[in-house]
N, C-alpha and C positions, 0 to 999 in steps of 0.2 A: 447258449454256447457263445454267442457273440459277445455278451458281455464279459464271459471269461477270456476270451481272445483279446478283447480289447484291453482288459486289465493286464493281461501277459504282455502286450505291446507297451502299455504304459510303464510298467516295472522295468522292461528291458531298456527303454529311452533313459528311465531314472538312474539305471545302474551305469549306463554309458556316461551320464553326466556327472557322477558323482567323483571320479577321479580327477576331474577338472575344478571340482570345488576347493579342494585344499590349495592347488596351484593357483586359483583367482585370489583367495584370501590372503595367500603368502606374498603376492605381488602387491596386493593393497596394503598389507600392514608393513612392507619394506619401504624405507628403512626405519627401525623402531630404536635405533640407537647409532652413535656416531660411526662413519664409515672413514677408513683410512685409505688414501692413494699412496702407495709406495713409489718412490723417484728412485731410480738406482745411482743417482749423480748429485753433485753437490746442489745447495741452494743457490739461487741467484742467475742460474744460466737459462738458456731458452728452454729447454727440458722442463725444469722447474717451474717456470713461468707459466708455460702452457698447462701444467698440471693444476697450478693453482687457479687459473682461469676457470677451467673446468670444474674444480672443486667448489669455488664461490658459487657458480651457476647452479650446481646440483643443491648447494645447501640452501639456496633461495628458492629453488622449486620444489623440494622434497622436504623440507623443514627439520632437516637434521644436519649436523656438522659433517662435511667431508673434509678431513684434516690431511694436508699433504705430510709425508714423513720420509725424509731423504736419508737413503742408505746406501751411500756411494761406495765404490769399491769394486776392483775386478772387471772393468768395463760394463758395469751394471748388473753383474751376475749375482752380487750379494743381495741385492734388493729383489731380483727376479726370484731367486730360490726361496727368499722369505715369503712371496706370494704364493709360489708353487706348494710348499708346504703349509700354507694356511687353510683353515676350513673354507670349504667351497659355499659360502652362505651369502655372498654379496658384500661382506663388510670389510674385506680387504681387496683392494684393486691395484693394477700395475699401471704406471704411466709407460707405455710400449713405444720404443723408439728404434731406429736404424740398428744401432749396435746388438739389439736383440736377435735380429736377422743374421747378423756377421758372426756372433759368437759361436754358434754351433760348429761352424768350420774352423774358427781360429783357435778354440779351446778343445782339447781332444778328449777331456775326462770330467765333463760337467757332471752333477747329480741329477740333472733334469734334461727333457727334450722340449725346448721351447714350444714348438709347433704343436706337439702333443699335449703338453701340460698347461698351456695357458689358452683360455678361451678367448678370443676376440670379441670385443664389445663395440668398438666404433673406430673408424679411420678419421681422426679428426682434421689432420692436415697434411699436405705434401710439403716437403722442405727443400729449399735448393740450396745449392753451393755456388760459388762464383770463383772463376779463374781470376786471381789478382796478381799483380807483379809489382815490384819497387819500380817507381818511375825511372830510375836509372838504367833498367834493362830496356835496351834499343828495340822494343817492340810496341806496336799500338794495336794490333790484331791478334786473333788466335792463329790464323795462317802464318803471320810473321813470327810468333813464337815457335811454331812447329819448325819452320825452315832455320831459324836460329839454333834452336836445339838440336837439329840434324848436322848443322855446320860445326856445332859444338859439342860432341858426345861426351857424356860424363863430367861436363864443365858446369852444369846448371843444377842447383840444388833446389829441391822443393821441401817444404816443411808440412808437418802435420802434428796432430795433437797426440801422437803415438802410434805405435804398430797395431795395424787392425782396427784403426778409427775411420769414420767416414771420410776424413780427408786423405787419408792413406788410400784406400781401396778405389776412390773416385778417381785419383791421379794414376793408380796402377791401371786401371781401365783404360784410361786415356793413352798411357804408354802403351798398352797391349794393343790398343787399336789403331795406333799411328806409328808405332816402332821407334819413338824417340826414347833417348837415353837420358833420364832425369835420376839424379842422385837423392835418395830419400834421407832426411834428416828429422828423426822424431823428436818431439818434445812432451813435457809433462803437461798437456794442456794446449787448448787452441790459444789462449790469450799472449802466453811466451812466444809462441810461432809467429803470430802476427807483429808482435813487438820487434822479434828479429827480422821479419821481412821489411818492416818501416826501416829500420837500422842497415839494412842491406845485406845482412848475414846469410840469407837465404833469398832466391829470386823469384820464387813463385809458390803459391799455395792454393789449393782448392778449398777456399775456406767458406764455413757458413755465413749465409747473408747476414744473420745477427751479429756475428763477431767481426764483420769487415764493412757494413753499410756506411758508418760514419766516417772511417778512413777513406772510403772511396769518395763520399761526398766532399771531404776536406782537401782532397787531391794527394792525400798521403800515399795512396795505394791506386794503381790503374786497373781497372776492370775490363778483362778481354771478352769473357763468355760466362754465361750461366749454363748449369749442367742439366737443367730441366728441359723438357721438349719444346716448351714455348718461353717467350720474353715473359719477365715478371713486371708487375704494376710498379714495384720500388726502383726498378733498373729498366725502364722501358727502353733505352737506347742500347742496352747490351744484348746482343744476339746469343741463342742457344750454341753450345758447343756443336749440336747435331748439324747446324748449318754447314759445319766445314769439316766434320767428321761423321759421316752417314752411319746412323744407327746408334750414336752415342746417346746415352740418357741415364742420369745416376741422381734421381731423386731420393730424398729421404723420406722418413714418415713419422708421425707421432699420433698416438692413439691411446685407448684406454682398453686393457685386458683384465680377466678374472681367472682365479683357478678353475682348472677343467672340472666338469660336473656341477658347476654354479648353476642353480635352476634356469632354465631358459626364460621363464617369465621375468626374472629377476634382471637379466642380460636385456631382454626386450624393453623393459621399463627404463633401465638405463640408456639404452640406445635411443630410445624415444625422446627422452629429455635432452640427450646430449646433441642430437640433431636439431632440436629448438633453440639450444643455446649457439650452436654454430650459425644459425639463421640470424642471430641478434647482430646488429650492426657494430655494437661496442666490441663485443668478442672478434667479429671479423676483422675489424680495423687492427686490433692488436696483434692478431696472428699475422697479418700483412705485414705489419711493422717488424716482425721477428723473422721475416723472410718466408713465411709460408703462404700456402694456398688452402682455404679451407675446402674440405672435401665432403666429409659426412658420408651417409649411406648405411648400409646392413652389416651386421656382424659377419655374414658369408663374404661380403665384398673384402672386408679388412682381413679376413682369413687367407683370401687369396694372394692379396698384397704382400703378406708377410711371407706365405709360401713361395711365391715367385721371387721374392727379395732374397730369401734364404738360397734357394737355388743358384741365382744369378751370382751373388757375392761369394759362394763356395767355389766356383770356377775361377774367379778373378784371384782369390787367395792361394788357390792351387797353383794357377800359372804363375803369380808372382813369388811364391815360396814365402808368403807372408807367416811369421811365427809370432804368438803370444810373448809379450814382454815379461 
């Protein structure tokens, strides 16, 4: 009787382990062919560069090519939908960025629900924006800008990369919290907006650090504040907006996602390897150069960041009445 009972227990334990065996084998075998990382924006920008950093690291660590594929258009929605519709097998990934959290409120009829349909893998970097003005604007601090704007309502123009872009909504949040009246001038991209700021055609931009750092260092633009909760290593003398507008914080994010229902063991493997990459000094230095702060962490932590940002920016978009172009 004891032998029979012991055999039954042994069989039960073995049966419990069996479902885990294919999962472990699948994770060990992955990847067995090249993997693509879809970027919903053109090549050469900060989003593309960060994806390539992660792809190169994964290629070296996992022995297969992780190839960046640029699919720009519709504020990243074309590339995102491509990943949403891809097989959930770990061979198609998405470079996830702030516009993904904005678009659900900005576009009324997307063919997907980003929070539901993309599984978070890792929160790679927190991205900063910096409030920059043309040096001809008679302000040297953020409080001076607020006072100047209130003394000249509707006479100060701010540029952005277009309706619903991070430059647009971060400034609209600032307007909402300070009551200033700045006039939005949308451009078809961040570079022409910065060029017109330097030329004096607009007076202020909430610009990505990666698009403005060289102009700040050369004196072509004056930095007043950063949108993150704390100062940046690349701009240590520039205070946060929140020092003068309590509660203001407008970080962007960059990370990796996958189609929902991607096997959790594959997501965990990618997360582990990417966390190791983010600890690499060369990768950390490059992300800092691009105006980011390395984060890392678990898929669940990134999921919360995405969910919170989606809710936050939906409120700003509704308040400001922002419509997609």
